Short mmCIF file of the C-alpha atoms (twelve columns), coordinates in Angstrom:
data_MODEL
# 
_entry.id   MODEL 
# 
loop_
_atom_site.group_PDB 
_atom_site.id 
_atom_site.type_symbol 
_atom_site.label_atom_id 
_atom_site.label_alt_id 
_atom_site.label_comp_id 
_atom_site.label_asym_id 
_atom_site.label_seq_id 
_atom_site.Cartn_x 
_atom_site.Cartn_y 
_atom_site.Cartn_z 
_atom_site.pdbx_PDB_model_num 
ATOM 1   C CA . MET A 1   173.747 169.177 210.330 1 
ATOM 2   C CA . SER A 2   170.575 167.262 209.635 1 
ATOM 3   C CA . SER A 3   168.598 165.283 212.179 1 
ATOM 4   C CA . ARG A 4   170.301 162.199 210.803 1 
ATOM 5   C CA . SER A 5   173.704 163.338 212.111 1 
ATOM 6   C CA . PRO A 6   175.612 160.431 213.659 1 
ATOM 7   C CA . SER A 7   175.866 160.121 217.428 1 
ATOM 8   C CA . VAL A 8   179.659 160.479 217.200 1 
ATOM 9   C CA . ALA A 9   179.301 164.042 215.861 1 
ATOM 10  C CA . GLY A 10  180.022 165.420 219.326 1 
ATOM 11  C CA . ASP A 11  183.289 163.473 219.560 1 
ATOM 12  C CA . VAL A 12  184.289 164.727 216.113 1 
ATOM 13  C CA . LYS A 13  183.620 168.384 216.895 1 
ATOM 14  C CA . ALA A 14  185.344 168.110 220.285 1 
ATOM 15  C CA . LEU A 15  188.499 166.807 218.603 1 
ATOM 16  C CA . PHE A 16  188.376 169.578 215.997 1 
ATOM 17  C CA . ALA A 17  188.141 172.186 218.739 1 
ATOM 18  C CA . ALA A 18  191.021 170.625 220.675 1 
ATOM 19  C CA . ARG A 19  193.233 170.542 217.552 1 
ATOM 20  C CA . ASN A 20  192.379 174.070 216.315 1 
ATOM 21  C CA . VAL A 21  190.759 172.670 213.186 1 
ATOM 22  C CA . ASP A 22  188.366 174.891 211.193 1 
ATOM 23  C CA . LEU A 23  185.064 173.101 210.494 1 
ATOM 24  C CA . VAL A 24  184.093 173.822 206.871 1 
ATOM 25  C CA . GLU A 25  181.130 173.017 204.662 1 
ATOM 26  C CA . VAL A 26  181.339 172.326 200.936 1 
ATOM 27  C CA . GLY A 27  178.548 171.842 198.419 1 
ATOM 28  C CA . VAL A 28  176.851 168.502 197.864 1 
ATOM 29  C CA . LEU A 29  176.951 169.082 194.095 1 
ATOM 30  C CA . GLN A 30  180.528 169.199 192.812 1 
ATOM 31  C CA . PRO A 31  182.171 169.505 189.368 1 
ATOM 32  C CA . ALA A 32  182.714 165.935 188.193 1 
ATOM 33  C CA . ASP A 33  185.903 166.402 186.170 1 
ATOM 34  C CA . PRO A 34  188.358 166.599 189.108 1 
ATOM 35  C CA . PHE A 35  187.098 163.273 190.451 1 
ATOM 36  C CA . LEU A 36  187.072 161.634 187.016 1 
ATOM 37  C CA . ASP A 37  190.524 162.924 186.113 1 
ATOM 38  C CA . ILE A 38  192.410 162.691 189.394 1 
ATOM 39  C CA . ALA A 39  190.806 160.412 191.988 1 
ATOM 40  C CA . GLY A 40  191.284 157.115 190.152 1 
ATOM 41  C CA . GLU A 41  189.290 154.211 188.792 1 
ATOM 42  C CA . ASP A 42  188.025 152.881 192.127 1 
ATOM 43  C CA . LEU A 43  186.197 156.109 192.966 1 
ATOM 44  C CA . ARG A 44  185.310 156.949 189.356 1 
ATOM 45  C CA . ARG A 45  183.056 153.896 188.974 1 
ATOM 46  C CA . ARG A 46  181.162 154.703 192.194 1 
ATOM 47  C CA . ILE A 47  180.254 158.323 191.419 1 
ATOM 48  C CA . PHE A 48  176.665 159.519 190.917 1 
ATOM 49  C CA . LEU A 49  176.850 161.747 187.843 1 
ATOM 50  C CA . THR A 50  174.419 164.435 186.719 1 
ATOM 51  C CA . GLU A 51  174.519 167.533 184.527 1 
ATOM 52  C CA . SER A 52  173.838 171.237 184.971 1 
ATOM 53  C CA . GLU A 53  171.466 173.229 182.777 1 
ATOM 54  C CA . THR A 54  174.490 174.421 180.794 1 
ATOM 55  C CA . GLY A 55  175.769 170.890 180.221 1 
ATOM 56  C CA . GLN A 56  178.517 170.918 182.858 1 
ATOM 57  C CA . ALA A 57  179.253 167.456 184.282 1 
ATOM 58  C CA . LEU A 58  178.396 167.405 187.990 1 
ATOM 59  C CA . CYS A 59  178.353 164.725 190.643 1 
ATOM 60  C CA . LEU A 60  177.083 164.158 194.141 1 
ATOM 61  C CA . ARG A 61  179.984 164.667 196.550 1 
ATOM 62  C CA . PRO A 62  181.753 161.254 196.712 1 
ATOM 63  C CA . GLU A 63  184.442 162.372 199.189 1 
ATOM 64  C CA . PHE A 64  185.673 165.558 200.864 1 
ATOM 65  C CA . THR A 65  189.372 165.890 200.067 1 
ATOM 66  C CA . ILE A 66  188.997 167.302 196.548 1 
ATOM 67  C CA . PRO A 67  186.094 169.672 197.454 1 
ATOM 68  C CA . VAL A 68  187.965 171.011 200.503 1 
ATOM 69  C CA . CYS A 69  191.096 171.586 198.393 1 
ATOM 70  C CA . LEU A 70  189.069 173.324 195.670 1 
ATOM 71  C CA . ASP A 71  187.431 175.530 198.282 1 
ATOM 72  C CA . HIS A 72  190.837 176.393 199.754 1 
ATOM 73  C CA . ILE A 73  192.157 177.394 196.326 1 
ATOM 74  C CA . ALA A 74  189.055 179.476 195.529 1 
ATOM 75  C CA . SER A 75  189.203 181.319 198.864 1 
ATOM 76  C CA . GLN A 76  192.925 182.092 198.422 1 
ATOM 77  C CA . ALA A 77  193.398 181.302 202.100 1 
ATOM 78  C CA . GLY A 78  196.879 181.297 203.568 1 
ATOM 79  C CA . THR A 79  198.735 178.231 204.797 1 
ATOM 80  C CA . PRO A 80  199.405 176.274 206.885 1 
ATOM 81  C CA . ARG A 81  195.722 175.599 207.467 1 
ATOM 82  C CA . ARG A 82  193.805 172.679 208.974 1 
ATOM 83  C CA . TYR A 83  190.252 172.018 207.792 1 
ATOM 84  C CA . GLY A 84  187.762 169.642 209.365 1 
ATOM 85  C CA . TYR A 85  184.553 168.330 207.849 1 
ATOM 86  C CA . LEU A 86  181.526 166.321 208.896 1 
ATOM 87  C CA . GLY A 87  178.850 165.481 206.359 1 
ATOM 88  C CA . GLU A 88  177.344 163.087 203.881 1 
ATOM 89  C CA . VAL A 89  179.037 161.549 200.871 1 
ATOM 90  C CA . PHE A 90  177.397 159.600 198.057 1 
ATOM 91  C CA . ARG A 91  178.884 156.493 196.447 1 
ATOM 92  C CA . GLN A 92  177.528 153.408 194.764 1 
ATOM 93  C CA . ARG A 93  178.226 150.578 197.206 1 
ATOM 94  C CA . ARG A 94  177.413 146.879 197.125 1 
ATOM 95  C CA . ASP A 95  177.028 146.767 200.899 1 
ATOM 96  C CA . GLY A 96  175.369 149.423 203.002 1 
ATOM 97  C CA . SER A 97  173.721 152.670 202.032 1 
ATOM 98  C CA . ASN A 98  174.862 154.730 199.047 1 
ATOM 99  C CA . GLU A 99  174.565 157.810 201.282 1 
ATOM 100 C CA . PHE A 100 176.657 157.877 204.449 1 
ATOM 101 C CA . PHE A 101 178.547 160.227 206.766 1 
ATOM 102 C CA . GLN A 102 182.264 160.912 206.801 1 
ATOM 103 C CA . ALA A 103 184.383 163.135 209.011 1 
ATOM 104 C CA . GLY A 104 188.020 164.034 208.678 1 
ATOM 105 C CA . ILE A 105 190.836 166.547 208.582 1 
ATOM 106 C CA . GLU A 106 192.748 168.029 205.647 1 
ATOM 107 C CA . ASP A 107 196.095 169.520 206.725 1 
ATOM 108 C CA . LEU A 108 197.384 171.920 204.052 1 
ATOM 109 C CA . GLY A 109 200.634 173.831 203.680 1 
ATOM 110 C CA . ASP A 110 202.806 172.443 206.502 1 
ATOM 111 C CA . THR A 111 206.286 171.958 205.022 1 
ATOM 112 C CA . ASP A 112 207.427 169.758 207.933 1 
ATOM 113 C CA . THR A 113 206.157 166.626 206.224 1 
ATOM 114 C CA . ALA A 114 207.142 164.100 208.890 1 
ATOM 115 C CA . ALA A 115 205.588 166.123 211.716 1 
ATOM 116 C CA . ALA A 116 202.380 166.797 209.754 1 
ATOM 117 C CA . ASP A 117 202.029 163.111 208.821 1 
ATOM 118 C CA . ALA A 118 202.534 161.972 212.400 1 
ATOM 119 C CA . ARG A 119 200.128 164.597 213.773 1 
ATOM 120 C CA . LEU A 120 197.434 163.550 211.320 1 
ATOM 121 C CA . VAL A 121 197.807 159.828 212.058 1 
ATOM 122 C CA . ALA A 122 197.616 160.611 215.781 1 
ATOM 123 C CA . ASP A 123 194.475 162.733 215.266 1 
ATOM 124 C CA . ALA A 124 192.746 159.958 213.318 1 
ATOM 125 C CA . HIS A 125 193.647 157.454 216.031 1 
ATOM 126 C CA . GLU A 126 192.469 159.834 218.782 1 
ATOM 127 C CA . LEU A 127 189.133 160.465 217.061 1 
ATOM 128 C CA . LEU A 128 188.436 156.727 216.901 1 
ATOM 129 C CA . ALA A 129 189.665 156.192 220.451 1 
ATOM 130 C CA . ARG A 130 187.108 158.778 221.619 1 
ATOM 131 C CA . ALA A 131 184.303 157.358 219.498 1 
ATOM 132 C CA . VAL A 132 184.862 153.664 220.318 1 
ATOM 133 C CA . PRO A 133 187.015 153.628 223.465 1 
ATOM 134 C CA . GLN A 134 186.444 149.920 224.005 1 
ATOM 135 C CA . ALA A 135 187.785 148.904 220.577 1 
ATOM 136 C CA . SER A 136 191.301 147.582 220.024 1 
ATOM 137 C CA . LEU A 137 192.512 149.731 217.137 1 
ATOM 138 C CA . LYS A 138 195.095 148.487 214.644 1 
ATOM 139 C CA . LEU A 139 196.938 150.894 212.375 1 
ATOM 140 C CA . THR A 140 198.526 149.858 209.068 1 
ATOM 141 C CA . ILE A 141 200.966 152.214 207.348 1 
ATOM 142 C CA . GLY A 142 202.303 152.141 203.794 1 
ATOM 143 C CA . ASP A 143 204.341 154.589 201.757 1 
ATOM 144 C CA . GLN A 144 203.748 155.398 198.096 1 
ATOM 145 C CA . SER A 145 207.042 157.290 197.795 1 
ATOM 146 C CA . VAL A 146 209.128 154.380 199.160 1 
ATOM 147 C CA . PHE A 147 207.396 152.020 196.725 1 
ATOM 148 C CA . GLU A 148 208.098 154.358 193.811 1 
ATOM 149 C CA . ALA A 149 211.731 154.801 194.974 1 
ATOM 150 C CA . VAL A 150 212.193 151.017 194.872 1 
ATOM 151 C CA . LEU A 151 210.729 150.857 191.353 1 
ATOM 152 C CA . ALA A 152 213.069 153.634 190.175 1 
ATOM 153 C CA . ALA A 153 216.116 152.055 191.843 1 
ATOM 154 C CA . LEU A 154 215.351 148.751 190.071 1 
ATOM 155 C CA . GLY A 155 215.593 150.578 186.751 1 
ATOM 156 C CA . LEU A 156 211.990 150.112 185.662 1 
ATOM 157 C CA . PRO A 157 210.997 152.412 182.786 1 
ATOM 158 C CA . ARG A 158 208.459 155.167 183.402 1 
ATOM 159 C CA . GLY A 159 205.525 153.246 181.931 1 
ATOM 160 C CA . TRP A 160 205.997 150.333 184.295 1 
ATOM 161 C CA . ARG A 161 206.557 152.607 187.270 1 
ATOM 162 C CA . MET A 162 203.283 154.386 186.506 1 
ATOM 163 C CA . ARG A 163 201.333 151.157 186.088 1 
ATOM 164 C CA . LEU A 164 202.637 149.674 189.324 1 
ATOM 165 C CA . ALA A 165 202.103 152.964 191.187 1 
ATOM 166 C CA . ARG A 166 198.462 152.993 190.029 1 
ATOM 167 C CA . ALA A 167 198.092 149.388 191.175 1 
ATOM 168 C CA . PHE A 168 199.463 150.200 194.648 1 
ATOM 169 C CA . GLY A 169 196.514 149.731 196.985 1 
ATOM 170 C CA . SER A 170 194.802 146.970 194.989 1 
ATOM 171 C CA . HIS A 171 196.185 143.475 195.552 1 
ATOM 172 C CA . ALA A 172 194.409 142.184 192.441 1 
ATOM 173 C CA . MET A 173 195.801 144.931 190.193 1 
ATOM 174 C CA . LEU A 174 199.278 144.611 191.695 1 
ATOM 175 C CA . ASP A 175 199.310 140.825 191.265 1 
ATOM 176 C CA . ALA A 176 198.181 141.194 187.633 1 
ATOM 177 C CA . ALA A 177 200.871 143.804 186.954 1 
ATOM 178 C CA . LEU A 178 203.575 141.625 188.516 1 
ATOM 179 C CA . ALA A 179 202.407 138.645 186.448 1 
ATOM 180 C CA . ASP A 180 202.677 140.719 183.259 1 
ATOM 181 C CA . LEU A 181 206.078 141.996 184.360 1 
ATOM 182 C CA . ALA A 182 207.326 138.444 184.829 1 
ATOM 183 C CA . ASN A 183 205.813 137.249 181.529 1 
ATOM 184 C CA . PRO A 184 205.014 140.173 179.209 1 
ATOM 185 C CA . PRO A 185 201.902 139.455 177.085 1 
ATOM 186 C CA . ARG A 186 202.036 139.423 173.312 1 
ATOM 187 C CA . ASN A 187 200.855 142.468 171.379 1 
ATOM 188 C CA . GLY A 188 197.098 142.844 171.529 1 
ATOM 189 C CA . GLN A 189 194.506 143.594 168.904 1 
ATOM 190 C CA . LEU A 190 195.748 147.039 167.851 1 
ATOM 191 C CA . ALA A 191 195.906 147.491 164.085 1 
ATOM 192 C CA . GLY A 192 196.181 150.155 161.419 1 
ATOM 193 C CA . PRO A 193 196.988 153.804 162.216 1 
ATOM 194 C CA . VAL A 194 196.275 153.350 165.928 1 
ATOM 195 C CA . ALA A 195 198.876 150.575 166.211 1 
ATOM 196 C CA . LEU A 196 201.533 152.563 164.332 1 
ATOM 197 C CA . LEU A 197 200.965 155.700 166.387 1 
ATOM 198 C CA . ALA A 198 201.073 153.724 169.644 1 
ATOM 199 C CA . VAL A 199 204.312 151.930 168.681 1 
ATOM 200 C CA . ASP A 200 205.890 155.273 167.716 1 
ATOM 201 C CA . GLY A 201 204.776 156.837 170.997 1 
ATOM 202 C CA . ASP A 202 203.029 159.674 169.146 1 
ATOM 203 C CA . ALA A 203 200.657 160.826 171.901 1 
ATOM 204 C CA . GLU A 204 199.360 163.849 169.999 1 
ATOM 205 C CA . GLY A 205 198.659 161.947 166.792 1 
ATOM 206 C CA . LEU A 206 197.099 159.007 168.649 1 
ATOM 207 C CA . THR A 207 194.851 161.342 170.663 1 
ATOM 208 C CA . ALA A 208 193.577 162.932 167.445 1 
ATOM 209 C CA . GLN A 209 192.998 159.515 165.860 1 
ATOM 210 C CA . ILE A 210 191.043 158.256 168.889 1 
ATOM 211 C CA . ALA A 211 188.971 161.464 169.052 1 
ATOM 212 C CA . LYS A 212 188.142 161.071 165.359 1 
ATOM 213 C CA . GLY A 213 187.044 157.468 165.885 1 
ATOM 214 C CA . MET A 214 184.875 158.426 168.862 1 
ATOM 215 C CA . GLU A 215 183.185 161.188 166.893 1 
ATOM 216 C CA . GLN A 216 182.500 158.825 163.981 1 
ATOM 217 C CA . ALA A 217 180.975 156.342 166.425 1 
ATOM 218 C CA . GLY A 218 178.824 159.065 167.970 1 
ATOM 219 C CA . LEU A 219 180.512 158.846 171.364 1 
ATOM 220 C CA . PRO A 220 180.783 162.073 173.414 1 
ATOM 221 C CA . LEU A 221 184.417 162.965 174.083 1 
ATOM 222 C CA . SER A 222 183.582 163.733 177.720 1 
ATOM 223 C CA . ALA A 223 182.168 160.262 178.427 1 
ATOM 224 C CA . GLY A 224 184.475 158.156 180.578 1 
ATOM 225 C CA . ARG A 225 188.159 158.426 179.706 1 
ATOM 226 C CA . THR A 226 189.238 161.264 177.424 1 
ATOM 227 C CA . PRO A 227 190.982 160.576 174.076 1 
ATOM 228 C CA . ALA A 228 194.247 161.839 175.597 1 
ATOM 229 C CA . GLU A 229 193.955 159.422 178.528 1 
ATOM 230 C CA . ILE A 230 193.109 156.505 176.240 1 
ATOM 231 C CA . ALA A 231 196.099 157.382 174.031 1 
ATOM 232 C CA . ARG A 232 198.443 157.539 177.005 1 
ATOM 233 C CA . ARG A 233 197.269 154.171 178.287 1 
ATOM 234 C CA . LEU A 234 197.659 152.540 174.839 1 
ATOM 235 C CA . ILE A 235 201.197 153.860 174.452 1 
ATOM 236 C CA . GLU A 236 202.060 152.635 177.945 1 
ATOM 237 C CA . LYS A 237 200.701 149.153 177.152 1 
ATOM 238 C CA . VAL A 238 202.802 148.900 173.974 1 
ATOM 239 C CA . GLN A 239 205.912 150.007 175.862 1 
ATOM 240 C CA . LEU A 240 205.220 147.690 178.784 1 
ATOM 241 C CA . ARG A 241 205.133 144.656 176.522 1 
ATOM 242 C CA . SER A 242 208.728 145.282 175.474 1 
ATOM 243 C CA . VAL A 243 210.112 145.211 179.042 1 
ATOM 244 C CA . ARG A 244 211.263 142.141 180.968 1 
ATOM 245 C CA . LEU A 245 212.747 142.580 184.436 1 
ATOM 246 C CA . SER A 246 215.820 140.529 185.344 1 
ATOM 247 C CA . ASP A 247 215.336 137.612 187.725 1 
ATOM 248 C CA . ASP A 248 217.367 139.372 190.441 1 
ATOM 249 C CA . ALA A 249 215.414 142.607 190.113 1 
ATOM 250 C CA . PHE A 250 212.074 140.801 190.097 1 
ATOM 251 C CA . ALA A 251 213.085 138.830 193.203 1 
ATOM 252 C CA . ALA A 252 214.108 142.077 194.933 1 
ATOM 253 C CA . LEU A 253 210.718 143.631 194.158 1 
ATOM 254 C CA . LYS A 254 208.906 140.595 195.581 1 
ATOM 255 C CA . THR A 255 211.135 140.698 198.681 1 
ATOM 256 C CA . PHE A 256 210.290 144.360 199.228 1 
ATOM 257 C CA . LEU A 257 206.549 143.781 198.903 1 
ATOM 258 C CA . ALA A 258 206.761 140.998 201.501 1 
ATOM 259 C CA . ILE A 259 208.058 143.353 204.223 1 
ATOM 260 C CA . ASP A 260 205.469 143.514 207.004 1 
ATOM 261 C CA . THR A 261 206.794 144.561 210.396 1 
ATOM 262 C CA . PRO A 262 206.008 146.668 213.462 1 
ATOM 263 C CA . LEU A 263 206.628 150.320 212.658 1 
ATOM 264 C CA . THR A 264 209.342 150.542 215.316 1 
ATOM 265 C CA . GLY A 265 211.585 148.273 213.224 1 
ATOM 266 C CA . ALA A 266 210.395 149.262 209.752 1 
ATOM 267 C CA . ALA A 267 213.152 151.774 208.909 1 
ATOM 268 C CA . ASP A 268 215.832 149.224 209.804 1 
ATOM 269 C CA . ALA A 269 214.028 146.563 207.764 1 
ATOM 270 C CA . LEU A 270 214.000 148.878 204.737 1 
ATOM 271 C CA . ARG A 271 217.659 149.753 205.190 1 
ATOM 272 C CA . GLY A 272 218.524 146.058 205.381 1 
ATOM 273 C CA . PHE A 273 216.515 145.309 202.239 1 
ATOM 274 C CA . ALA A 274 218.134 148.176 200.320 1 
ATOM 275 C CA . ALA A 275 221.653 147.110 201.343 1 
ATOM 276 C CA . GLU A 276 221.060 143.471 200.411 1 
ATOM 277 C CA . ALA A 277 219.495 144.380 197.062 1 
ATOM 278 C CA . GLY A 278 222.131 147.021 196.323 1 
ATOM 279 C CA . LEU A 279 219.536 149.781 195.944 1 
ATOM 280 C CA . GLU A 280 219.708 153.471 196.879 1 
ATOM 281 C CA . LEU A 281 216.347 154.717 198.178 1 
ATOM 282 C CA . GLY A 282 217.593 158.226 199.035 1 
ATOM 283 C CA . THR A 283 215.302 160.816 200.580 1 
ATOM 284 C CA . ALA A 284 212.244 158.529 200.538 1 
ATOM 285 C CA . LEU A 285 213.860 156.289 203.163 1 
ATOM 286 C CA . ASP A 286 215.152 159.258 205.182 1 
ATOM 287 C CA . LEU A 287 211.669 160.778 205.342 1 
ATOM 288 C CA . PHE A 288 210.151 157.403 206.253 1 
ATOM 289 C CA . ALA A 289 212.527 157.051 209.214 1 
ATOM 290 C CA . GLU A 290 211.848 160.631 210.330 1 
ATOM 291 C CA . ARG A 291 208.083 160.059 210.174 1 
ATOM 292 C CA . ALA A 292 208.294 156.767 212.087 1 
ATOM 293 C CA . GLU A 293 210.192 158.568 214.848 1 
ATOM 294 C CA . ALA A 294 207.610 161.372 214.886 1 
ATOM 295 C CA . ILE A 295 204.751 158.864 215.159 1 
ATOM 296 C CA . ALA A 296 206.558 157.213 218.076 1 
ATOM 297 C CA . GLY A 297 206.618 160.637 219.721 1 
ATOM 298 C CA . HIS A 298 202.793 160.557 219.747 1 
ATOM 299 C CA . GLY A 299 202.873 157.235 221.606 1 
ATOM 300 C CA . LEU A 300 201.545 155.203 218.667 1 
ATOM 301 C CA . ALA A 301 204.584 153.132 217.686 1 
ATOM 302 C CA . SER A 302 203.529 150.009 219.570 1 
ATOM 303 C CA . GLY A 303 202.666 146.496 218.494 1 
ATOM 304 C CA . THR A 304 199.346 147.753 217.096 1 
ATOM 305 C CA . VAL A 305 201.082 149.917 214.441 1 
ATOM 306 C CA . ARG A 306 202.548 148.045 211.485 1 
ATOM 307 C CA . TYR A 307 204.290 148.909 208.256 1 
ATOM 308 C CA . ASP A 308 203.210 146.836 205.248 1 
ATOM 309 C CA . ALA A 309 205.319 147.558 202.156 1 
ATOM 310 C CA . ALA A 310 202.540 146.304 199.861 1 
ATOM 311 C CA . PHE A 311 199.830 148.411 201.516 1 
ATOM 312 C CA . GLY A 312 198.332 151.279 199.544 1 
ATOM 313 C CA . ARG A 313 194.977 153.005 199.148 1 
ATOM 314 C CA . PRO A 314 192.919 153.044 195.915 1 
ATOM 315 C CA . LEU A 315 193.102 156.771 195.181 1 
ATOM 316 C CA . ASP A 316 195.493 158.003 192.515 1 
ATOM 317 C CA . TYR A 317 196.410 161.304 194.163 1 
ATOM 318 C CA . TYR A 318 198.493 159.908 197.043 1 
ATOM 319 C CA . THR A 319 202.223 160.657 196.962 1 
ATOM 320 C CA . GLY A 320 203.671 159.464 200.290 1 
ATOM 321 C CA . LEU A 321 202.226 158.216 203.564 1 
ATOM 322 C CA . VAL A 322 199.079 156.067 203.304 1 
ATOM 323 C CA . PHE A 323 197.345 154.492 206.278 1 
ATOM 324 C CA . GLU A 324 194.210 152.783 207.542 1 
ATOM 325 C CA . ILE A 325 192.887 152.095 211.027 1 
ATOM 326 C CA . GLY A 326 190.713 149.081 211.700 1 
ATOM 327 C CA . ALA A 327 189.326 147.087 214.611 1 
ATOM 328 C CA . GLU A 328 187.857 143.682 215.283 1 
ATOM 329 C CA . GLY A 329 184.185 143.417 214.413 1 
ATOM 330 C CA . THR A 330 184.257 145.432 211.175 1 
ATOM 331 C CA . ASP A 331 184.627 142.499 208.741 1 
ATOM 332 C CA . GLY A 332 188.032 143.758 207.683 1 
ATOM 333 C CA . ARG A 333 186.700 147.148 206.571 1 
ATOM 334 C CA . PRO A 334 188.699 150.152 207.810 1 
ATOM 335 C CA . LEU A 335 187.215 152.705 210.166 1 
ATOM 336 C CA . ALA A 336 189.542 155.449 208.928 1 
ATOM 337 C CA . GLY A 337 192.049 155.963 206.154 1 
ATOM 338 C CA . GLY A 338 194.147 158.684 204.634 1 
ATOM 339 C CA . GLY A 339 197.452 159.780 203.233 1 
ATOM 340 C CA . ARG A 340 199.683 162.484 201.742 1 
ATOM 341 C CA . TYR A 341 198.817 164.192 198.445 1 
ATOM 342 C CA . ASP A 342 201.491 166.796 197.674 1 
ATOM 343 C CA . ARG A 343 200.631 167.107 193.956 1 
ATOM 344 C CA . LEU A 344 196.851 167.331 194.302 1 
ATOM 345 C CA . LEU A 345 196.361 171.065 194.816 1 
ATOM 346 C CA . THR A 346 198.572 171.923 191.838 1 
ATOM 347 C CA . LEU A 347 196.531 169.544 189.672 1 
ATOM 348 C CA . LEU A 348 193.377 171.273 190.914 1 
ATOM 349 C CA . GLY A 349 194.655 174.696 189.839 1 
ATOM 350 C CA . ALA A 350 196.727 176.110 192.710 1 
ATOM 351 C CA . ASN A 351 199.281 178.668 191.521 1 
ATOM 352 C CA . HIS A 352 202.084 177.070 193.539 1 
ATOM 353 C CA . PRO A 353 202.684 173.667 195.162 1 
ATOM 354 C CA . ILE A 354 200.884 173.190 198.483 1 
ATOM 355 C CA . PRO A 355 201.728 170.057 200.496 1 
ATOM 356 C CA . GLY A 356 198.732 168.250 201.939 1 
ATOM 357 C CA . VAL A 357 197.792 165.251 204.043 1 
ATOM 358 C CA . GLY A 358 194.364 164.147 205.237 1 
ATOM 359 C CA . PHE A 359 192.163 161.377 206.592 1 
ATOM 360 C CA . SER A 360 188.514 160.319 206.510 1 
ATOM 361 C CA . VAL A 361 186.496 158.323 209.038 1 
ATOM 362 C CA . TRP A 362 183.585 156.124 207.922 1 
ATOM 363 C CA . LEU A 363 181.084 157.146 210.582 1 
ATOM 364 C CA . ASP A 364 178.508 154.505 209.609 1 
ATOM 365 C CA . ARG A 365 181.057 151.801 210.470 1 
ATOM 366 C CA . VAL A 366 181.945 153.576 213.712 1 
ATOM 367 C CA . GLU A 367 178.241 153.758 214.629 1 
ATOM 368 C CA . SER A 368 177.796 150.043 213.930 1 
ATOM 369 C CA . LEU A 369 180.819 149.187 216.068 1 
ATOM 370 C CA . ARG A 370 179.562 151.387 218.915 1 
ATOM 371 C CA . GLU A 371 176.209 149.644 218.840 1 
ATOM 372 C CA . ALA A 372 177.826 146.208 218.783 1 
ATOM 373 C CA . ARG A 373 180.064 147.093 221.745 1 
ATOM 374 C CA . ALA A 374 177.411 148.936 223.755 1 
# 
């Protein structure tokens, strides 16, 4: 590490050693496409992009999860495996430096999902408890899979489920999506061949038409969203405008999103909601209850651990558990956050599915809190 390493580096490395976590290093320069294609809009707009001598799109490392997963795939390492990291990331930020330290753990290959989730949440909490022992930590838990199970049980078509799933983690995006769901907007400004292809749901034809238009306009096909992604979004928008949720179903969705309760009573609250709404949430609810029990086994299921049904994190690769840990004196900004990403390694090129869950700690915020509490 450089001379600018944070003072909490010792606490981080001590936790890694105690948890049998392998400390790894990944390159500062990373291929940009995985972040642009997989991480989501929130991270995409913050990335520092550059280009190699051969024209490959590169970026300064904006986070560690994707690089660690790529490194795991390239090394063909066995699983289960726990990786730890401590280093700088680079993001465009309105407040604070664009270059700051993060530390965290990526837990890959453990098929006991509930136990792995609970262990990871406990490790994140323990790291912060060591770094700022005087802080009163508050842990908020959400669940992408429970949210998606509710959407499916309400009978929402795939396009709406995808839009709402992408909005999970952004109150503004979720509110806008719910407003459109309650009052679908009129058709937009699409016209000509693009409109016909979008209405017909012809993804292949629409992709070709968009690529042709971009080439005629002199726009590089690798800039921003790809023609295929633009086509998919346009088709989704056309389909979304034709859907109107029933009053009962819309009320049930709003009731679900209003659930905010201590984790100890969250499984019962979800069961009560599902019974009252007449919905079957299946394995998503079973896994949630199993995880809540496992977290309680680590001594964390107290009044400082809450389940918020509307809570998500603004990264598109999460598939299940999502969480953040905060404390007073951080202006509402989390000290740590993470979640489960069971599809990520396959999307990155793994030959077979590898379950994964991880967390990151914003060490600049931890340092500021330590100084304020010193």
